[in-house]
N, C-alpha and C positions, 0 to 999 in steps of 0.2 A: 707183356705182363708188367704190371706195376702194382706193388703191394706196400702199404704202409706198415712198418713194424712198430715204430713209435712216432711221436710228433716230429722228431728230427731225423729219423732214419727210414728210408724206403729202399726197396730192392726191386729188381726186374731184369728184363731182357731187351728193352727197347733200343732200337738202332736208328729208326728214321728221324730225320732232323726235325720234321714238323712236330712230332710228339715230344721229342726232347726239348724243343722250344717251349711247348706248353708246360713241361715239367719245370723248366727254368722260370717261366712266368708265374708259376705257383709259389716261387720263392726259394726253390732249391739252389743252393750256392755252389756246392761241390759235387762233382761226379767222379766216383771211384770205379774204374774199369778193371775188371779182373781177367779179361781175355788176353791171352798171349798173342803176339803178332802172327805166329805160325798158324794159329787157329783160323784166321781169316775173319774174325768177328770184332776185332779191336777197333775202337772208334778213333777217328783222327783228332789228335790233340789240338791242332790249330782250329779246326771246325768247332770243337767243344768250347774253346776259349772265346771264339767269335760269338758263340751263343750266349756267353756270359758266365760260363761255369769255370770254377777252379777245377782243373783236371788232374787226377792222380791215377797213374797206371801201376797196378800191382798184379803182374801176370800170375795166374794160378793154373798150374797144370799138374799132371801126375808127378812130374819131376820136381815141382816146387811146392807140393802139398806137404808143408812141414811147419814146425813151430816158428821158424824164422820168418816165413811168409806171413803167418798169422800175426806175429808181433809187428811186422811192418803195417799190416792192415789196422791193427788196434791203435798204433801210433797215428796213422792217417786219420782215423775216426776222431781221436782225441784232439788232434792239432788242426783239423780242417774246419773251415767255416760251415756252419750248419744252417739249414737242414742239408743232409747228404743223401744223394741217390747212388746206390751201388748196383752195378749191373754186370752181367755176363751173358753168354749165348742163350742159356735156358732160364736163368734166374736161380738155379740151384746153388752154384758156388757162392753167389751174392747172398743168398738166404742163409746158408750154412755159416759163412764167415761172420755175417752180421749177428746171427743168433748166438754163436759161440762167444763173440765179443760181449754181448749183453749178459750172457750166462756167467761169464767170468767176472764182469763188473758188478753184477747184482747177486752173485752167489746162488745161481739156480741149481736145482738138482737136475740130473739127467732126465728125469720124468717131466719136469717143467719145460726143459728144452724141447723134448719130444712133443709135448702138447702144443707149444708155440709153433714148431715146425709143421705139425699136422694142420694147424689153422690156416696155413698158407696154401694148402691144397697140393703140395708137392710130394713126390715119392722118390725114394732111392731105388735104383735097380738092384737086383740081387748082387751081393758082393761089392757094393759100391765103396770105393776108397774114401769118399767124402763121409759116408756114414761111419766107417771105422775111425776116421780122423776125429770126427766130432765125439765119438764115444771115448777115444783116448784122451782128448782134451778135457772132457767133463768128468773123467774118473781118476785122473792123476792128482 
């Protein structure tokens, strides 16, 4: 999965080196990986740097799904070379964190966030902690 969110932000779940090389050749400079090591889907930092990416690891799990982790992500987006490709195993965490970041920067309503989320073709499972986290971030 590869979806453009804005001109400078894309999200997805790609792990194969050939496709990641194509993304880098399209001009993406930074890769933010939200997979924790224990999940088994985290990309190899040295390989990503060899492909030409600036590599940032911000592991997002149920244990780290909090404001501090979101703040680390927001800082990485602000300070990293753009365009940025953010990825995780399914693309869901990458999409939620990227959209929350945009929502906070651009003062979106929760309804606008939900419309943008829906355009990506993703769905939360029932009782999904990511959905609850997004709701909390957007209503406080």
